[in-house]
C-alpha positions as CSV (number, residue, x, y, z in Angstrom):
1,M,49.3,3.6,-16.3
2,A,46.9,6.4,-17.3
3,K,43.8,5.7,-19.9
4,L,44.5,6.1,-23.3
5,L,41.8,6.9,-25.4
6,L,42.2,5.1,-28.9
7,Q,39.7,5.2,-31.6
8,L,39.8,1.9,-33.4
9,A,38.1,2.7,-37.2
10,H,36.0,-0.3,-38.8
11,A,34.9,-0.2,-42.7
12,Q,31.1,1.8,-41.4
13,R,31.9,2.7,-38.1
14,T,34.4,4.2,-35.3
15,A,34.6,2.6,-31.9
16,R,35.8,4.4,-29.0
17,V,37.9,2.3,-26.5
18,A,39.2,3.4,-23.6
19,W,42.1,1.5,-22.6
20,S,43.9,1.5,-19.0
21,S,46.0,-1.0,-20.0
22,L,47.8,-2.0,-23.5
23,A,47.9,-5.5,-22.4
24,T,44.2,-6.2,-22.8
25,S,44.2,-4.2,-26.3
26,G,44.6,-6.6,-28.7
27,M,41.4,-8.4,-27.2
28,Q,39.3,-5.1,-27.8
29,V,40.6,-4.6,-31.4
30,F,39.7,-8.0,-32.3
31,K,36.0,-7.5,-30.6
32,V,35.3,-4.7,-32.9
33,R,37.0,-6.3,-36.0
34,A,39.4,-2.7,-36.5
35,Q,41.0,-2.4,-39.5
36,A,43.2,0.6,-38.6
37,M,44.4,2.0,-35.0
38,F,44.5,6.0,-34.5
39,T,45.3,7.9,-31.5
40,A,42.7,10.8,-30.3
41,P,44.4,14.3,-30.3
42,M,45.2,14.4,-26.5
43,T,48.3,15.6,-24.7
44,S,48.5,12.0,-22.7
45,N,49.1,10.2,-25.9
46,Y,52.3,11.9,-26.5
47,Q,54.1,9.7,-23.6
48,K,52.7,6.7,-25.0
49,P,53.1,6.2,-28.7
50,D,55.7,4.2,-28.6
51,L,53.6,1.7,-26.8
52,M,50.6,2.0,-29.2
53,A,52.8,1.6,-32.2
54,I,54.3,-1.5,-30.9
55,E,50.9,-2.8,-30.3
56,A,49.8,-1.7,-34.0
57,R,53.3,-3.4,-35.5
58,R,51.9,-6.7,-33.2
59,L,48.7,-6.8,-34.6
60,R,49.4,-5.6,-38.1
61,L,47.3,-2.8,-38.1
62,P,48.0,0.9,-39.9
63,F,48.4,3.3,-37.0
64,V,47.9,6.8,-37.7
65,H,48.6,9.3,-35.1
66,D,49.0,13.4,-34.8
67,I,52.7,13.3,-33.2
68,P,55.1,14.8,-36.3
69,Q,58.3,14.2,-34.2
70,R,56.9,10.5,-34.2
71,T,56.7,9.8,-38.1
72,N,58.5,6.3,-38.1
73,D,55.7,5.2,-35.8
74,G,52.5,5.0,-37.8
75,V,51.8,4.6,-41.7
76,A,50.8,8.5,-41.3
77,V,50.4,11.8,-39.0
78,Y,47.7,14.3,-39.1
79,G,47.0,17.2,-36.7
80,P,47.8,20.2,-36.0
81,D,51.3,22.4,-37.1
82,F,52.9,22.4,-33.3
83,E,55.5,24.8,-34.9
84,D,52.9,27.3,-35.8
85,I,51.0,27.1,-32.3
86,F,54.1,27.7,-30.6
87,R,55.0,30.9,-32.6
88,R,51.4,31.9,-32.2
89,A,51.7,31.5,-28.5
90,G,54.3,33.6,-28.1
91,H,52.5,36.6,-30.0
92,Y,49.4,35.8,-27.7
93,T,51.5,36.1,-24.7
94,A,53.3,39.0,-25.6
95,R,49.9,40.7,-26.4
96,I,49.0,39.9,-23.0
97,L,52.2,41.3,-21.4
98,K,52.0,44.4,-23.0
99,G,48.5,45.2,-21.2
100,K,45.8,43.2,-23.0
101,K,43.4,41.5,-20.7
102,P,43.8,37.6,-20.8
103,A,39.7,37.0,-20.4
104,R,39.1,39.5,-23.4
105,R,41.5,37.5,-25.8
106,A,39.5,35.0,-28.0
107,I,40.9,31.6,-27.8
108,E,42.7,30.7,-31.1
109,E,42.3,27.2,-33.0
110,P,45.2,25.6,-35.2
111,R,45.1,27.6,-38.3
112,S,46.9,24.8,-40.4
113,F,47.3,21.2,-40.0
114,Q,49.8,18.9,-41.3
115,L,49.6,15.2,-43.0
116,I,52.8,13.3,-43.1
117,L,53.0,9.8,-45.3
118,N,55.4,7.3,-44.3
119,L,55.5,5.2,-47.6
120,A,57.6,2.4,-46.2
121,K,55.5,1.7,-43.4
122,A,52.4,1.6,-45.4
123,G,54.2,-0.6,-47.7
124,A,55.3,-3.2,-45.0
125,L,51.4,-3.4,-44.4
126,G,50.4,-4.1,-48.2
127,I,48.5,-0.6,-48.1
128,T,49.2,1.2,-51.4
129,T,48.7,5.3,-51.0
130,P,46.9,7.1,-54.1
131,Q,48.9,9.4,-56.1
132,S,46.0,11.9,-55.0
133,V,47.0,11.8,-51.6
134,R,50.5,11.9,-51.9
135,L,50.2,14.9,-53.5
136,R,48.1,16.4,-50.8
137,A,50.8,15.5,-48.1
138,D,53.3,18.2,-46.3
139,Q,55.7,15.5,-46.2
140,V,56.4,11.9,-47.9
141,I,58.8,9.7,-46.5
142,E,59.7,6.7,-49.2
């Protein structure tokens, strides 16, 4: 299994733990006294969020990730707006096909980010979400 990089949040610090196996994750989570679990924005995480979500549920930890298509896996999703990225990639490619030199093109970064809250999952863990956070969310799942 490919190594997964998960970040375990603790009150004043964040411990980065590389997991080669999710079987030992529970022990690592308790070792650093994690209060939440969230994935680092990595493409390798796209194939494993269901396993990470299962582990977070088993440990009764809030789970936050960056894949909007999997909003039911955690209490929140926060990450780049992939639809905007793909739309802009088309424009970027079109410019290259019209003769612009790829080496002279600037590397683009995401312009917008999404915050999606899953209040049902948060409520099941006893987490109350402040109204100010709800108002900032792009989408709220009741």
